[in-house]
The first five atom37 places (N, CA, C, CB, O) and aatype in JSON, in Angstrom:
{
  "aatype": [12, 16, 6, 15, 1, 8, 3, 10, 18, 14, 7, 5, 6, 19, 19, 4, 9, 3, 3, 5, 19, 14, 10, 12, 3, 7, 16, 16, 19, 11, 3, 0, 9, 10, 16, 6, 7, 16, 9, 18, 1, 10, 1, 17, 19, 7, 12, 0, 2, 8, 18, 19, 13, 7, 6, 18, 10, 7, 19, 11, 9, 6, 7, 9, 2, 15, 7, 13, 7, 6, 0, 17, 7, 5, 14, 3, 0, 14, 18, 2, 0, 1, 1, 13, 1, 14, 10, 19, 11, 3, 14, 10, 0, 17, 0, 11, 0, 9, 19, 0, 3, 14, 11, 1, 14, 9, 3, 0, 15, 6, 7, 14, 16, 1, 11, 11, 19, 11, 6, 7, 19],
  "atom_mask": [
    [1, 1, 1, 1, 1],
    [1, 1, 1, 1, 1],
    [1, 1, 1, 1, 1],
    [1, 1, 1, 1, 1],
    [1, 1, 1, 1, 1],
    [1, 1, 1, 1, 1],
    [1, 1, 1, 1, 1],
    [1, 1, 1, 1, 1],
    [1, 1, 1, 1, 1],
    [1, 1, 1, 1, 1],
    [1, 1, 1, 0, 1],
    [1, 1, 1, 1, 1],
    [1, 1, 1, 1, 1],
    [1, 1, 1, 1, 1],
    [1, 1, 1, 1, 1],
    [1, 1, 1, 1, 1],
    [1, 1, 1, 1, 1],
    [1, 1, 1, 1, 1],
    [1, 1, 1, 1, 1],
    [1, 1, 1, 1, 1],
    [1, 1, 1, 1, 1],
    [1, 1, 1, 1, 1],
    [1, 1, 1, 1, 1],
    [1, 1, 1, 1, 1],
    [1, 1, 1, 1, 1],
    [1, 1, 1, 0, 1],
    [1, 1, 1, 1, 1],
    [1, 1, 1, 1, 1],
    [1, 1, 1, 1, 1],
    [1, 1, 1, 1, 1],
    [1, 1, 1, 1, 1],
    [1, 1, 1, 1, 1],
    [1, 1, 1, 1, 1],
    [1, 1, 1, 1, 1],
    [1, 1, 1, 1, 1],
    [1, 1, 1, 1, 1],
    [1, 1, 1, 0, 1],
    [1, 1, 1, 1, 1],
    [1, 1, 1, 1, 1],
    [1, 1, 1, 1, 1],
    [1, 1, 1, 1, 1],
    [1, 1, 1, 1, 1],
    [1, 1, 1, 1, 1],
    [1, 1, 1, 1, 1],
    [1, 1, 1, 1, 1],
    [1, 1, 1, 0, 1],
    [1, 1, 1, 1, 1],
    [1, 1, 1, 1, 1],
    [1, 1, 1, 1, 1],
    [1, 1, 1, 1, 1],
    [1, 1, 1, 1, 1],
    [1, 1, 1, 1, 1],
    [1, 1, 1, 1, 1],
    [1, 1, 1, 0, 1],
    [1, 1, 1, 1, 1],
    [1, 1, 1, 1, 1],
    [1, 1, 1, 1, 1],
    [1, 1, 1, 0, 1],
    [1, 1, 1, 1, 1],
    [1, 1, 1, 1, 1],
    [1, 1, 1, 1, 1],
    [1, 1, 1, 1, 1],
    [1, 1, 1, 0, 1],
    [1, 1, 1, 1, 1],
    [1, 1, 1, 1, 1],
    [1, 1, 1, 1, 1],
    [1, 1, 1, 0, 1],
    [1, 1, 1, 1, 1],
    [1, 1, 1, 0, 1],
    [1, 1, 1, 1, 1],
    [1, 1, 1, 1, 1],
    [1, 1, 1, 1, 1],
    [1, 1, 1, 0, 1],
    [1, 1, 1, 1, 1],
    [1, 1, 1, 1, 1],
    [1, 1, 1, 1, 1],
    [1, 1, 1, 1, 1],
    [1, 1, 1, 1, 1],
    [1, 1, 1, 1, 1],
    [1, 1, 1, 1, 1],
    [1, 1, 1, 1, 1],
    [1, 1, 1, 1, 1],
    [1, 1, 1, 1, 1],
    [1, 1, 1, 1, 1],
    [1, 1, 1, 1, 1],
    [1, 1, 1, 1, 1],
    [1, 1, 1, 1, 1],
    [1, 1, 1, 1, 1],
    [1, 1, 1, 1, 1],
    [1, 1, 1, 1, 1],
    [1, 1, 1, 1, 1],
    [1, 1, 1, 1, 1],
    [1, 1, 1, 1, 1],
    [1, 1, 1, 1, 1],
    [1, 1, 1, 1, 1],
    [1, 1, 1, 1, 1],
    [1, 1, 1, 1, 1],
    [1, 1, 1, 1, 1],
    [1, 1, 1, 1, 1],
    [1, 1, 1, 1, 1],
    [1, 1, 1, 1, 1],
    [1, 1, 1, 1, 1],
    [1, 1, 1, 1, 1],
    [1, 1, 1, 1, 1],
    [1, 1, 1, 1, 1],
    [1, 1, 1, 1, 1],
    [1, 1, 1, 1, 1],
    [1, 1, 1, 1, 1],
    [1, 1, 1, 1, 1],
    [1, 1, 1, 1, 1],
    [1, 1, 1, 0, 1],
    [1, 1, 1, 1, 1],
    [1, 1, 1, 1, 1],
    [1, 1, 1, 1, 1],
    [1, 1, 1, 1, 1],
    [1, 1, 1, 1, 1],
    [1, 1, 1, 1, 1],
    [1, 1, 1, 1, 1],
    [1, 1, 1, 1, 1],
    [1, 1, 1, 0, 1],
    [1, 1, 1, 1, 1]
  ],
  "atom_positions": [
    [[-82.62, 57.41, -69.87], [-84.01, 58.06, -70.6], [-84.92, 56.94, -70.26], [-83.97, 58.37, -72.43], [-84.55, 55.77, -70.24]],
    [[-86.14, 57.36, -69.99], [-87.18, 56.51, -69.83], [-88.15, 56.12, -71.05], [-87.88, 57.06, -68.84], [-88.36, 57.03, -71.86]],
    [[-88.72, 54.96, -71.27], [-89.52, 54.86, -72.33], [-90.98, 55.07, -71.92], [-89.29, 53.59, -72.98], [-91.31, 54.92, -70.75]],
    [[-91.69, 55.35, -72.71], [-93.34, 55.48, -72.41], [-94.14, 54.7, -73.54], [-93.89, 57.21, -72.44], [-94.31, 55.08, -74.7]],
    [[-94.57, 53.6, -72.99], [-95.49, 52.74, -73.84], [-96.68, 52.49, -73.06], [-94.84, 51.37, -74.28], [-96.66, 51.66, -72.15]],
    [[-97.76, 53.17, -73.37], [-99.01, 53.07, -72.81], [-99.93, 51.95, -73.28], [-99.6, 54.26, -73.01], [-101.0, 51.78, -72.7]],
    [[-99.57, 51.21, -74.26], [-100.23, 50.28, -74.96], [-99.98, 48.91, -74.44], [-99.9, 50.39, -76.31], [-100.56, 48.03, -75.08]],
    [[-99.21, 48.49, -73.37], [-98.99, 47.32, -72.71], [-99.63, 47.23, -71.38], [-97.65, 47.11, -72.62], [-99.66, 48.2, -70.63]],
    [[-100.17, 46.03, -71.05], [-100.97, 45.73, -69.76], [-100.87, 44.31, -69.5], [-102.5, 46.13, -69.86], [-100.73, 43.46, -70.38]],
    [[-100.95, 44.06, -68.19], [-100.86, 42.73, -67.73], [-102.14, 41.85, -68.27], [-100.77, 42.76, -66.15], [-103.28, 42.32, -68.21]],
    [[-101.91, 40.67, -68.74], [-102.85, 39.66, -69.42], [-102.74, 40.05, -70.86], [0.0, 0.0, 0.0], [-103.39, 39.32, -71.6]],
    [[-102.13, 40.94, -71.4], [-102.14, 41.13, -72.86], [-101.16, 40.13, -73.63], [-101.74, 42.63, -73.16], [-100.1, 39.79, -73.11]],
    [[-101.5, 39.76, -74.68], [-100.58, 38.91, -75.47], [-99.82, 39.76, -76.46], [-101.35, 37.79, -76.21], [-100.35, 40.47, -77.31]],
    [[-98.6, 39.61, -76.28], [-97.33, 40.12, -77.12], [-96.64, 39.44, -77.86], [-96.42, 40.56, -76.48], [-96.73, 38.24, -77.58]],
    [[-95.78, 39.74, -78.98], [-95.06, 38.99, -79.88], [-93.59, 39.57, -79.37], [-95.54, 39.23, -81.56], [-93.39, 40.73, -79.02]],
    [[-92.73, 38.64, -79.39], [-91.26, 38.97, -79.07], [-90.73, 39.51, -80.44], [-90.34, 37.6, -78.51], [-90.87, 38.85, -81.47]],
    [[-90.14, 40.69, -80.42], [-89.52, 41.15, -81.7], [-88.0, 41.32, -81.53], [-90.15, 42.5, -82.16], [-87.33, 41.87, -82.41]],
    [[-87.5, 40.87, -80.48], [-86.03, 41.01, -80.27], [-85.69, 39.97, -79.22], [-85.59, 42.51, -79.8], [-86.1, 40.03, -78.06]],
    [[-84.88, 38.99, -79.73], [-84.59, 37.74, -78.8], [-83.0, 37.68, -78.47], [-85.08, 36.25, -79.6], [-82.39, 36.68, -78.1]],
    [[-82.45, 39.02, -78.7], [-81.11, 39.27, -78.51], [-80.68, 39.94, -77.22], [-80.7, 40.0, -79.56], [-81.35, 40.89, -76.8]],
    [[-79.67, 39.54, -76.61], [-79.31, 39.96, -75.33], [-77.87, 40.51, -75.6], [-79.41, 38.77, -74.23], [-76.9, 39.89, -76.0]],
    [[-77.99, 42.04, -75.22], [-76.6, 42.68, -75.2], [-75.71, 42.19, -74.17], [-76.68, 44.12, -75.01], [-76.08, 41.92, -73.03]],
    [[-74.4, 42.08, -74.65], [-73.19, 41.81, -73.67], [-72.46, 43.07, -73.55], [-72.16, 40.65, -74.19], [-72.57, 43.98, -74.37]],
    [[-71.62, 43.11, -72.39], [-71.1, 44.39, -72.08], [-69.99, 44.91, -73.19], [-70.46, 44.3, -70.62], [-69.64, 46.09, -73.27]],
    [[-69.5, 43.87, -74.02], [-68.5, 44.21, -75.16], [-69.12, 44.71, -76.26], [-67.7, 43.08, -75.62], [-68.46, 44.9, -77.28]],
    [[-70.55, 45.01, -76.22], [-71.22, 45.59, -77.42], [-71.65, 44.48, -78.42], [0.0, 0.0, 0.0], [-72.21, 44.85, -79.45]],
    [[-71.45, 43.15, -78.23], [-72.0, 42.23, -79.01], [-73.42, 41.61, -78.42], [-70.96, 41.21, -79.21], [-73.86, 42.0, -77.34]],
    [[-73.96, 40.81, -79.05], [-75.29, 40.22, -78.48], [-75.34, 38.72, -78.73], [-76.6, 40.89, -79.15], [-74.61, 38.27, -79.61]],
    [[-76.13, 37.92, -78.03], [-76.37, 36.83, -78.09], [-77.74, 36.37, -78.09], [-75.76, 36.42, -77.32], [-78.52, 37.21, -77.64]],
    [[-78.29, 35.21, -78.48], [-79.65, 34.69, -78.48], [-79.97, 34.55, -77.04], [-79.82, 33.33, -79.27], [-79.21, 33.98, -76.26]],
    [[-81.15, 35.11, -76.68], [-81.66, 34.88, -75.3], [-82.05, 33.5, -75.19], [-82.83, 35.79, -74.94], [-82.8, 33.0, -76.04]],
    [[-81.59, 32.8, -74.14], [-81.88, 31.34, -73.95], [-83.37, 31.0, -73.59], [-80.97, 30.81, -72.83], [-83.78, 29.84, -73.74]],
    [[-84.16, 31.95, -73.13], [-85.38, 31.83, -72.91], [-86.54, 32.3, -73.89], [-85.46, 32.35, -71.84], [-87.48, 31.56, -74.18]],
    [[-86.42, 33.33, -74.28], [-87.24, 34.1, -75.4], [-86.85, 33.71, -76.88], [-87.01, 35.71, -75.26], [-85.71, 33.39, -77.23]],
    [[-88.01, 33.79, -77.73], [-87.68, 33.34, -79.15], [-88.36, 34.54, -80.01], [-88.36, 31.7, -79.55], [-89.48, 34.94, -79.68]],
    [[-87.82, 34.99, -80.86], [-88.28, 36.17, -81.62], [-89.51, 35.49, -82.44], [-87.01, 36.88, -82.62], [-89.35, 34.39, -82.98]],
    [[-90.58, 36.1, -82.49], [-91.78, 35.76, -83.21], [-92.75, 34.87, -82.31], [0.0, 0.0, 0.0], [-93.85, 34.57, -82.78]],
    [[-92.43, 34.48, -81.2], [-93.18, 33.6, -80.33], [-94.13, 34.61, -79.63], [-92.23, 32.73, -79.28], [-93.74, 35.74, -79.32]],
    [[-95.36, 34.19, -79.39], [-96.48, 35.09, -78.63], [-96.35, 34.58, -77.09], [-98.21, 34.81, -79.28], [-96.29, 33.41, -76.73]],
    [[-96.33, 35.79, -76.25], [-96.22, 35.44, -74.9], [-97.37, 36.32, -74.24], [-94.7, 35.7, -74.32], [-97.96, 37.19, -74.89]],
    [[-97.64, 36.06, -72.96], [-98.71, 36.81, -72.1], [-98.0, 37.66, -71.15], [-99.69, 35.83, -71.29], [-97.06, 37.12, -70.56]],
    [[-98.29, 39.06, -70.84], [-97.7, 39.61, -69.77], [-98.28, 39.45, -68.42], [-97.57, 40.83, -70.02], [-99.5, 39.36, -68.27]],
    [[-97.55, 39.42, -67.53], [-98.05, 39.2, -66.12], [-97.71, 40.53, -65.17], [-97.29, 37.79, -65.49], [-98.17, 40.68, -64.04]],
    [[-96.96, 41.33, -65.76], [-96.62, 42.53, -65.08], [-95.99, 43.52, -66.01], [-95.72, 42.24, -63.94], [-95.23, 43.11, -66.88]],
    [[-96.23, 44.69, -65.9], [-95.79, 45.89, -66.62], [-95.46, 47.04, -65.67], [-96.86, 46.34, -67.62], [-96.3, 47.4, -64.85]],
    [[-94.18, 47.66, -65.78], [-94.01, 48.76, -64.9], [-92.51, 49.14, -65.16], [0.0, 0.0, 0.0], [-91.68, 48.44, -65.74]],
    [[-92.31, 50.38, -64.62], [-90.9, 50.79, -64.64], [-90.01, 49.94, -63.85], [-90.76, 52.14, -64.16], [-90.34, 49.47, -62.76]],
    [[-88.78, 49.75, -64.47], [-87.74, 48.87, -63.76], [-86.45, 49.81, -63.71], [-87.44, 47.36, -64.6], [-86.27, 50.78, -64.44]],
    [[-85.64, 49.38, -62.8], [-84.16, 50.05, -62.67], [-83.1, 48.9, -62.59], [-84.02, 51.03, -61.24], [-83.23, 47.92, -61.85]],
    [[-82.11, 49.1, -63.39], [-81.04, 48.05, -63.29], [-79.81, 48.99, -63.25], [-81.03, 46.91, -64.6], [-79.72, 49.98, -63.98]],
    [[-78.85, 48.62, -62.35], [-77.69, 49.45, -62.52], [-76.83, 49.43, -63.66], [-76.94, 49.26, -61.57], [-75.95, 50.27, -63.82]],
    [[-77.09, 48.33, -64.59], [-76.32, 48.29, -65.82], [-77.16, 48.94, -66.98], [-75.91, 46.8, -66.16], [-76.65, 49.66, -67.83]],
    [[-78.35, 48.65, -66.93], [-79.18, 49.03, -68.07], [-79.92, 50.24, -67.76], [-80.12, 47.94, -68.47], [-80.6, 50.73, -68.67]],
    [[-79.91, 50.92, -66.4], [-80.64, 51.96, -66.03], [-82.02, 51.95, -65.96], [0.0, 0.0, 0.0], [-82.53, 50.86, -65.7]],
    [[-82.8, 52.94, -66.15], [-84.24, 52.88, -65.96], [-85.08, 52.57, -67.33], [-84.69, 54.25, -65.34], [-84.83, 53.17, -68.38]],
    [[-85.92, 51.76, -67.23], [-86.69, 51.14, -68.54], [-88.06, 50.65, -67.98], [-85.83, 49.77, -69.32], [-88.37, 50.32, -66.84]],
    [[-88.8, 50.7, -69.19], [-90.24, 50.17, -69.04], [-89.94, 48.51, -69.12], [-91.4, 50.82, -70.4], [-89.37, 47.97, -70.07]],
    [[-90.39, 47.88, -68.04], [-90.14, 46.39, -68.0], [-91.4, 45.64, -68.17], [0.0, 0.0, 0.0], [-92.49, 46.17, -67.96]],
    [[-91.28, 44.42, -68.54], [-92.41, 43.54, -68.56], [-91.98, 42.19, -68.13], [-93.05, 43.5, -69.93], [-90.88, 41.75, -68.48]],
    [[-92.78, 41.53, -67.4], [-92.48, 40.13, -66.94], [-93.64, 39.2, -67.69], [-92.55, 40.03, -65.16], [-94.78, 39.6, -67.89]],
    [[-93.19, 37.99, -68.04], [-94.05, 37.12, -68.94], [-94.47, 35.92, -68.26], [-93.34, 36.7, -70.22], [-93.64, 35.16, -67.77]],
    [[-95.79, 35.71, -68.19], [-96.39, 34.42, -67.6], [-95.66, 33.4, -67.95], [-97.75, 34.12, -67.98], [-95.27, 33.21, -69.1]],
    [[-95.39, 32.5, -66.75], [-94.71, 31.26, -66.8], [-93.13, 31.35, -67.11], [0.0, 0.0, 0.0], [-92.5, 30.31, -67.32]],
    [[-92.54, 32.55, -67.14], [-91.31, 32.61, -67.25], [-90.64, 33.45, -66.06], [-91.07, 33.09, -68.53], [-91.1, 34.52, -65.67]],
    [[-89.61, 32.91, -65.58], [-88.76, 33.62, -64.51], [-87.42, 33.98, -65.39], [-88.42, 32.56, -63.04], [-86.65, 33.12, -65.82]],
    [[-87.29, 35.26, -65.57], [-86.16, 35.73, -66.66], [-84.96, 35.25, -66.14], [-86.01, 37.35, -66.92], [-84.12, 35.06, -67.02]],
    [[-84.56, 34.97, -64.86], [-83.34, 34.46, -64.38], [-82.14, 35.48, -64.51], [0.0, 0.0, 0.0], [-81.2, 35.41, -63.72]],
    [[-82.19, 36.38, -65.45], [-81.19, 37.43, -65.64], [-81.35, 38.25, -64.38], [-81.38, 38.3, -67.0], [-82.42, 38.3, -63.78]],
    [[-80.26, 38.9, -64.02], [-80.24, 39.71, -62.9], [-80.03, 39.13, -61.55], [0.0, 0.0, 0.0], [-79.74, 39.85, -60.6]],
    [[-80.17, 37.8, -61.45], [-79.9, 37.18, -60.21], [-78.38, 37.33, -59.58], [-80.24, 35.75, -60.41], [-78.12, 37.32, -58.38]],
    [[-77.52, 37.46, -60.6], [-76.15, 37.59, -60.09], [-75.95, 39.0, -59.46], [-75.13, 37.35, -61.26], [-75.04, 39.24, -58.66]],
    [[-76.86, 39.9, -59.88], [-76.7, 41.34, -59.26], [-77.83, 41.7, -58.18], [-76.77, 42.47, -60.48], [-78.24, 42.82, -57.89]],
    [[-78.28, 40.39, -57.62], [-79.33, 40.52, -56.53], [-80.79, 41.02, -56.89], [0.0, 0.0, 0.0], [-81.52, 41.57, -56.07]],
    [[-81.12, 40.77, -58.2], [-82.44, 41.2, -58.86], [-83.12, 40.0, -59.46], [-82.21, 42.29, -60.02], [-83.25, 39.9, -60.68]],
    [[-83.54, 39.12, -58.64], [-84.16, 37.93, -59.31], [-85.34, 38.3, -60.18], [-84.62, 36.91, -58.27], [-85.99, 39.32, -59.94]],
    [[-85.64, 37.44, -61.24], [-86.74, 37.63, -61.99], [-86.88, 39.2, -62.46], [-87.92, 37.13, -61.16], [-87.93, 39.85, -62.35]],
    [[-85.68, 39.7, -62.99], [-85.77, 41.1, -63.48], [-86.62, 40.99, -64.67], [-84.36, 41.78, -63.81], [-86.75, 39.99, -65.38]],
    [[-87.26, 42.31, -64.8], [-88.15, 42.54, -66.03], [-87.35, 42.48, -67.27], [-88.89, 43.92, -65.98], [-86.16, 42.79, -67.23]],
    [[-87.97, 42.08, -68.47], [-87.42, 42.36, -69.8], [-87.68, 43.73, -70.29], [-87.95, 41.41, -70.78], [-88.69, 44.32, -69.91]],
    [[-86.82, 44.27, -71.1], [-87.21, 45.6, -71.63], [-88.47, 45.52, -72.56], [-86.0, 46.24, -72.42], [-88.49, 44.72, -73.49]],
    [[-89.43, 46.28, -72.32], [-90.65, 46.47, -73.13], [-90.32, 46.53, -74.57], [-91.41, 47.72, -72.74], [-91.09, 45.98, -75.37]],
    [[-89.2, 47.17, -75.01], [-89.1, 47.44, -76.3], [-88.78, 46.14, -77.14], [-88.1, 48.47, -76.44], [-88.62, 46.14, -78.36]],
    [[-88.72, 45.01, -76.28], [-88.33, 43.74, -77.02], [-89.79, 42.97, -77.51], [-87.34, 42.68, -75.92], [-89.84, 41.9, -78.12]],
    [[-90.8, 43.68, -77.14], [-92.08, 43.13, -77.46], [-93.08, 44.11, -78.13], [-92.67, 42.6, -76.23], [-92.95, 45.3, -77.85]],
    [[-93.99, 43.76, -78.93], [-95.1, 44.54, -79.38], [-96.47, 43.78, -79.21], [-94.87, 44.93, -80.85], [-96.52, 42.56, -79.3]],
    [[-97.55, 44.54, -78.97], [-98.79, 43.83, -78.67], [-99.16, 43.04, -80.01], [-99.98, 44.88, -78.2], [-98.88, 43.42, -81.14]],
    [[-99.84, 41.89, -79.7], [-100.34, 41.11, -80.83], [-101.39, 41.61, -81.51], [-100.71, 39.9, -80.47], [-102.41, 41.83, -80.85]],
    [[-101.41, 41.87, -82.85], [-102.43, 42.3, -83.53], [-103.0, 41.2, -84.27], [-102.07, 43.34, -84.32], [-102.36, 40.63, -85.15]],
    [[-104.34, 40.82, -83.92], [-104.9, 39.83, -84.72], [-105.52, 40.64, -86.08], [-106.05, 38.98, -83.82], [-106.08, 41.73, -86.14]],
    [[-105.23, 39.78, -87.02], [-105.64, 40.24, -88.37], [-107.34, 40.38, -88.68], [-104.97, 39.17, -89.4], [-107.99, 39.37, -88.95]],
    [[-107.84, 41.48, -88.62], [-109.3, 41.53, -88.8], [-109.58, 41.15, -90.11], [-109.9, 42.86, -88.53], [-110.75, 40.86, -90.38]],
    [[-108.69, 41.09, -91.01], [-109.19, 40.85, -92.62], [-108.64, 39.17, -92.73], [-108.19, 42.17, -94.05], [-108.53, 38.67, -93.85]],
    [[-108.4, 38.56, -91.81], [-107.9, 37.19, -92.05], [-108.92, 36.41, -92.74], [-107.51, 36.5, -90.79], [-108.46, 35.62, -93.57]],
    [[-110.22, 36.44, -92.59], [-111.32, 35.72, -93.26], [-111.35, 36.01, -94.65], [-112.62, 36.03, -92.68], [-111.53, 35.09, -95.44]],
    [[-111.2, 37.34, -95.1], [-111.18, 37.82, -96.47], [-109.91, 37.28, -97.11], [-111.24, 39.38, -96.55], [-109.98, 36.88, -98.27]],
    [[-108.82, 37.24, -96.5], [-107.52, 36.58, -97.0], [-107.83, 35.31, -97.39], [-106.4, 36.5, -95.99], [-107.52, 34.93, -98.52]],
    [[-108.46, 34.52, -96.54], [-108.61, 32.96, -96.58], [-109.68, 32.87, -97.78], [-109.22, 32.21, -95.0], [-109.49, 31.87, -98.46]],
    [[-110.6, 33.57, -98.13], [-111.34, 33.4, -99.25], [-110.74, 33.7, -100.42], [-112.39, 34.04, -99.18], [-111.11, 33.02, -101.37]],
    [[-109.72, 34.72, -100.68], [-109.01, 35.01, -101.7], [-107.99, 33.72, -101.88], [-108.35, 36.4, -101.49], [-107.76, 33.32, -103.02]],
    [[-107.5, 33.19, -100.97], [-106.58, 31.94, -100.98], [-107.36, 30.92, -101.68], [-106.15, 31.4, -99.5], [-106.93, 30.49, -102.75]],
    [[-108.64, 30.43, -101.11], [-109.28, 29.44, -101.32], [-110.74, 29.85, -101.37], [-108.93, 28.49, -100.4], [-111.42, 29.92, -100.35]],
    [[-111.26, 30.15, -102.68], [-112.65, 30.71, -102.71], [-113.65, 29.52, -102.31], [-113.02, 31.32, -104.24], [-114.8, 29.89, -102.08]],
    [[-113.42, 28.32, -102.2], [-114.33, 27.38, -101.89], [-114.33, 26.98, -100.44], [-114.12, 26.29, -102.7], [-115.22, 26.27, -99.97]],
    [[-113.31, 27.44, -99.76], [-113.27, 27.16, -98.22], [-114.46, 27.88, -97.57], [-111.85, 27.7, -97.53], [-114.71, 29.07, -97.75]],
    [[-115.26, 26.94, -96.7], [-116.3, 27.6, -95.91], [-115.77, 28.45, -94.84], [-117.2, 26.63, -95.32], [-114.7, 28.26, -94.27]],
    [[-116.68, 29.51, -94.59], [-116.35, 30.43, -93.45], [-117.44, 30.36, -92.54], [-116.1, 31.89, -93.86], [-118.6, 30.47, -92.94]],
    [[-117.1, 30.16, -91.22], [-118.04, 30.1, -90.12], [-118.41, 31.34, -89.61], [-117.57, 29.36, -89.07], [-117.59, 32.24, -89.77]],
    [[-119.43, 31.6, -89.05], [-119.97, 32.88, -88.69], [-119.05, 33.58, -87.85], [-121.24, 32.77, -88.02], [-118.94, 34.79, -88.03]],
    [[-118.26, 32.94, -86.85], [-117.35, 33.71, -86.15], [-116.17, 34.28, -86.87], [-116.93, 32.99, -85.14], [-115.51, 35.11, -86.26]],
    [[-115.8, 33.92, -88.13], [-114.69, 34.51, -88.81], [-115.3, 35.58, -89.62], [-113.87, 33.51, -89.67], [-114.7, 36.66, -89.61]],
    [[-116.39, 35.5, -90.32], [-117.01, 36.59, -91.19], [-117.36, 37.87, -90.54], [0.0, 0.0, 0.0], [-117.48, 38.03, -89.32]],
    [[-117.51, 38.76, -91.44], [-118.18, 40.13, -91.07], [-119.54, 39.99, -90.35], [-118.44, 41.0, -92.38], [-120.25, 39.0, -90.48]],
    [[-119.84, 41.01, -89.61], [-121.27, 40.94, -89.05], [-121.88, 42.25, -89.39], [-121.34, 40.66, -87.43], [-121.25, 43.3, -89.55]],
    [[-123.07, 42.11, -89.48], [-123.98, 43.31, -89.74], [-125.17, 43.19, -88.78], [-124.51, 43.36, -91.3], [-125.62, 42.13, -88.35]],
    [[-125.6, 44.41, -88.49], [-126.87, 44.64, -87.68], [-128.13, 44.56, -88.56], [-126.83, 46.05, -86.97], [-128.22, 45.28, -89.55]],
    [[-129.09, 43.72, -88.2], [-130.39, 43.77, -88.98], [-130.97, 44.97, -88.88], [-131.36, 42.8, -88.59], [-131.1, 45.45, -87.75]],
    [[-131.39, 45.64, -89.93], [-132.16, 46.8, -90.01], [-133.67, 46.56, -90.56], [-131.39, 47.77, -90.9], [-133.99, 45.96, -91.59]],
    [[-134.46, 47.14, -89.66], [-135.87, 46.87, -89.99], [-136.33, 47.93, -91.06], [-136.79, 46.93, -88.66], [-136.31, 49.14, -90.88]],
    [[-136.72, 47.33, -92.11], [-136.89, 48.15, -93.35], [-138.5, 48.77, -93.28], [-136.61, 47.12, -94.8], [-139.41, 48.19, -92.7]],
    [[-138.6, 49.79, -93.85], [-139.89, 50.21, -94.04], [-140.37, 51.03, -92.98], [0.0, 0.0, 0.0], [-141.45, 51.59, -93.17]],
    [[-139.76, 51.21, -91.87], [-140.46, 52.05, -90.71], [-140.02, 53.38, -90.66], [-140.21, 51.48, -89.32], [-140.48, 54.15, -89.81]]
  ]
}
């Protein structure tokens, strides 16, 4: 079965949500390269096919050669996209910072912006 994830694209920042590698006996081990909660940048997104894992939406990470798959003649095999989620930057971070520390100065790039409206026209 194929997955459909249209929200991933090369150059996008993603966060790893699953750093476990499944083994043939059904158990899992910690991935030696990826770490859950770490932010990565995608360098490739596309359908991949592996004779053990079948067809899946795969991603390759900038600066990382997955290494898995070399034993099966598939160097730098893509990771399964289900192991990642797009990084969502918190649009309310500036408001949360004010609540946490009301005396903290907020610079213009953090705060909300408003268009100036000409009054009386």
